[in-house]
Backbone as JSON Lines, residues from 0, in Angstrom:
{"i":0,"aa":"M","n":[-138.72,-39.17,120.5],"ca":[-139.52,-39.74,119.42],"c":[-140.19,-38.61,118.67]}
{"i":1,"aa":"K","n":[-140.15,-38.66,117.37],"ca":[-140.87,-37.71,116.54],"c":[-142.1,-38.42,115.99]}
{"i":2,"aa":"I","n":[-143.21,-37.67,115.9],"ca":[-144.46,-38.26,115.43],"c":[-145.27,-37.21,114.69]}
{"i":3,"aa":"S","n":[-146.0,-37.62,113.67],"ca":[-146.76,-36.66,112.86],"c":[-148.06,-36.22,113.51]}
{"i":4,"aa":"A","n":[-148.59,-37.03,114.42],"ca":[-149.84,-36.67,115.08],"c":[-149.65,-35.41,115.91]}
{"i":5,"aa":"R","n":[-150.59,-34.5,115.88],"ca":[-150.49,-33.24,116.62],"c":[-151.31,-33.24,117.9]}
{"i":6,"aa":"N","n":[-152.12,-34.24,118.09],"ca":[-152.96,-34.33,119.28],"c":[-152.37,-35.35,120.24]}
{"i":7,"aa":"V","n":[-151.5,-34.86,121.13],"ca":[-150.82,-35.71,122.1],"c":[-151.15,-35.16,123.49]}
{"i":8,"aa":"F","n":[-151.73,-36.02,124.34],"ca":[-152.17,-35.61,125.66],"c":[-151.54,-36.5,126.71]}
{"i":9,"aa":"E","n":[-150.7,-35.92,127.56],"ca":[-150.04,-36.7,128.61],"c":[-150.93,-36.75,129.84]}
{"i":10,"aa":"G","n":[-151.01,-37.93,130.44],"ca":[-151.83,-38.09,131.62],"c":[-151.37,-39.24,132.49]}
{"i":11,"aa":"K","n":[-152.23,-39.59,133.44],"ca":[-151.94,-40.64,134.41],"c":[-152.82,-41.85,134.12]}
{"i":12,"aa":"I","n":[-152.22,-43.02,134.15],"ca":[-152.97,-44.26,133.95],"c":[-153.78,-44.52,135.22]}
{"i":13,"aa":"I","n":[-155.12,-44.59,135.06],"ca":[-155.97,-44.79,136.23],"c":[-156.51,-46.21,136.32]}
{"i":14,"aa":"D","n":[-156.47,-46.96,135.23],"ca":[-156.92,-48.35,135.27],"c":[-156.45,-49.06,134.02]}
{"i":15,"aa":"I","n":[-156.26,-50.36,134.13],"ca":[-155.97,-51.21,132.98],"c":[-156.86,-52.43,133.11]}
{"i":16,"aa":"G","n":[-157.79,-52.57,132.19],"ca":[-158.69,-53.73,132.17],"c":[-158.16,-54.75,131.18]}
{"i":17,"aa":"K","n":[-157.66,-55.86,131.7],"ca":[-157.02,-56.86,130.85],"c":[-158.02,-57.93,130.44]}
{"i":18,"aa":"G","n":[-158.12,-58.17,129.13],"ca":[-158.95,-59.24,128.6],"c":[-158.09,-60.38,128.1]}
{"i":19,"aa":"A","n":[-158.7,-61.28,127.32],"ca":[-157.98,-62.45,126.82],"c":[-156.81,-62.05,125.92]}
{"i":20,"aa":"T","n":[-157.02,-61.09,125.03],"ca":[-155.96,-60.66,124.11],"c":[-155.76,-59.15,124.1]}
{"i":21,"aa":"T","n":[-156.77,-58.4,124.57],"ca":[-156.76,-56.95,124.49],"c":[-156.96,-56.33,125.87]}
{"i":22,"aa":"S","n":[-156.24,-55.25,126.11],"ca":[-156.41,-54.49,127.35],"c":[-157.03,-53.13,127.04]}
{"i":23,"aa":"H","n":[-157.82,-52.62,127.97],"ca":[-158.33,-51.26,127.87],"c":[-157.55,-50.43,128.89]}
{"i":24,"aa":"V","n":[-156.84,-49.44,128.38],"ca":[-156.03,-48.57,129.23],"c":[-156.79,-47.26,129.4]}
{"i":25,"aa":"F","n":[-157.04,-46.89,130.65],"ca":[-157.79,-45.68,130.98],"c":[-156.82,-44.62,131.45]}
{"i":26,"aa":"L","n":[-156.86,-43.46,130.8],"ca":[-155.92,-42.38,131.06],"c":[-156.67,-41.13,131.5]}
{"i":27,"aa":"D","n":[-156.24,-40.52,132.59],"ca":[-156.82,-39.26,133.05],"c":[-155.91,-38.11,132.62]}
{"i":28,"aa":"V","n":[-156.47,-37.19,131.84],"ca":[-155.73,-36.02,131.37],"c":[-156.47,-34.79,131.87]}
{"i":29,"aa":"K","n":[-156.04,-34.25,132.99],"ca":[-156.64,-33.04,133.56],"c":[-158.15,-33.17,133.71]}
{"i":30,"aa":"G","n":[-158.61,-34.32,134.19],"ca":[-160.03,-34.54,134.41],"c":[-160.77,-35.13,133.22]}
{"i":31,"aa":"L","n":[-160.16,-35.16,132.06],"ca":[-160.76,-35.82,130.89],"c":[-160.23,-37.24,130.84]}
{"i":32,"aa":"H","n":[-161.11,-38.19,130.5],"ca":[-160.7,-39.59,130.46],"c":[-160.64,-40.09,129.03]}
{"i":33,"aa":"F","n":[-159.54,-40.72,128.71],"ca":[-159.34,-41.35,127.41],"c":[-159.21,-42.85,127.64]}
{"i":34,"aa":"T","n":[-159.71,-43.63,126.69],"ca":[-159.59,-45.08,126.76],"c":[-158.97,-45.57,125.46]}
{"i":35,"aa":"A","n":[-157.97,-46.42,125.59],"ca":[-157.34,-47.01,124.41],"c":[-157.41,-48.52,124.53]}
{"i":36,"aa":"A","n":[-157.77,-49.19,123.44],"ca":[-157.75,-50.65,123.38],"c":[-156.46,-51.06,122.68]}
{"i":37,"aa":"I","n":[-155.58,-51.73,123.43],"ca":[-154.3,-52.18,122.87],"c":[-154.07,-53.63,123.27]}
{"i":38,"aa":"T","n":[-153.15,-54.27,122.61],"ca":[-152.89,-55.68,122.92],"c":[-152.26,-55.83,124.3]}
{"i":39,"aa":"N","n":[-152.49,-56.97,124.9],"ca":[-151.85,-57.28,126.19],"c":[-150.33,-57.25,126.04]}
{"i":40,"aa":"E","n":[-149.86,-57.68,124.88],"ca":[-148.42,-57.68,124.62],"c":[-147.87,-56.25,124.66]}
{"i":41,"aa":"A","n":[-148.61,-55.29,124.1],"ca":[-148.18,-53.89,124.11],"c":[-148.13,-53.34,125.53]}
{"i":42,"aa":"V","n":[-149.1,-53.72,126.36],"ca":[-149.1,-53.29,127.77],"c":[-147.82,-53.75,128.45]}
{"i":43,"aa":"E","n":[-147.44,-55.0,128.2],"ca":[-146.22,-55.54,128.8],"c":[-144.97,-54.87,128.24]}
{"i":44,"aa":"E","n":[-144.89,-54.72,126.92],"ca":[-143.72,-54.12,126.29],"c":[-143.51,-52.67,126.72]}
{"i":45,"aa":"L","n":[-144.61,-51.94,126.9],"ca":[-144.53,-50.54,127.32],"c":[-144.41,-50.4,128.83]}
{"i":46,"aa":"D","n":[-144.52,-51.52,129.54],"ca":[-144.45,-51.55,131.01],"c":[-145.48,-50.6,131.63]}
{"i":47,"aa":"L","n":[-146.71,-50.64,131.1],"ca":[-147.77,-49.77,131.6],"c":[-148.27,-50.27,132.95]}
{"i":48,"aa":"K","n":[-148.42,-49.34,133.88],"ca":[-148.89,-49.68,135.22],"c":[-149.81,-48.57,135.71]}
{"i":49,"aa":"V","n":[-150.83,-48.94,136.49],"ca":[-151.71,-47.96,137.1],"c":[-150.87,-47.01,137.95]}
{"i":50,"aa":"G","n":[-151.11,-45.72,137.78],"ca":[-150.34,-44.7,138.49],"c":[-149.2,-44.14,137.67]}
{"i":51,"aa":"G","n":[-148.85,-44.83,136.59],"ca":[-147.78,-44.36,135.72],"c":[-148.29,-43.29,134.77]}
{"i":52,"aa":"T","n":[-147.38,-42.67,134.05],"ca":[-147.76,-41.68,133.05],"c":[-147.64,-42.27,131.67]}
{"i":53,"aa":"A","n":[-148.49,-41.78,130.78],"ca":[-148.48,-42.18,129.38],"c":[-149.14,-41.07,128.59]}
{"i":54,"aa":"S","n":[-149.04,-41.15,127.29],"ca":[-149.66,-40.15,126.43],"c":[-150.68,-40.79,125.52]}
{"i":55,"aa":"A","n":[-151.82,-40.11,125.36],"ca":[-152.81,-40.5,124.36],"c":[-152.44,-39.76,123.08]}
{"i":56,"aa":"V","n":[-152.2,-40.5,122.02],"ca":[-151.85,-39.91,120.73],"c":[-153.03,-40.16,119.8]}
{"i":57,"aa":"I","n":[-153.63,-39.07,119.32],"ca":[-154.84,-39.19,118.53],"c":[-154.58,-38.69,117.11]}
{"i":58,"aa":"K","n":[-154.81,-39.56,116.16],"ca":[-154.67,-39.24,114.74],"c":[-155.89,-39.82,114.06]}
{"i":59,"aa":"S","n":[-156.77,-38.96,113.6],"ca":[-158.02,-39.44,113.03],"c":[-158.42,-38.58,111.84]}
{"i":60,"aa":"S","n":[-159.03,-39.21,110.87],"ca":[-159.5,-38.46,109.71],"c":[-160.89,-37.87,109.96]}
{"i":61,"aa":"E","n":[-161.59,-38.37,110.98],"ca":[-162.89,-37.81,111.29],"c":[-163.3,-38.12,112.72]}
{"i":62,"aa":"V","n":[-164.11,-37.29,113.29],"ca":[-164.7,-37.5,114.59],"c":[-166.19,-37.35,114.41]}
{"i":63,"aa":"M","n":[-166.96,-38.33,114.85],"ca":[-168.41,-38.29,114.68],"c":[-169.09,-38.06,116.02]}
{"i":64,"aa":"I","n":[-170.14,-37.26,115.99],"ca":[-170.95,-36.99,117.18],"c":[-172.4,-37.22,116.79]}
{"i":65,"aa":"A","n":[-173.15,-37.9,117.66],"ca":[-174.55,-38.18,117.38],"c":[-175.4,-37.82,118.6]}
{"i":66,"aa":"V","n":[-176.63,-37.44,118.35],"ca":[-177.59,-37.18,119.41],"c":[-178.89,-37.88,119.07]}
{"i":67,"aa":"K","n":[-179.7,-38.12,120.09],"ca":[-180.99,-38.77,119.87],"c":[-182.07,-37.73,119.82]}
């Protein structure tokens, strides 16, 4: 697969929290944790399972950081 995003991080799926329509997929990438909210249908189509590998693909026009 070719993709324009340059921020691709491969890791291990550590948890999948399934809701009514949306799942939260938790990915461990060398000790950093990423969370993606995707449809339950996508979880099934991609055959995502805890312990499996997947990649976090990040394409964003901005990243915001705030402090109190």
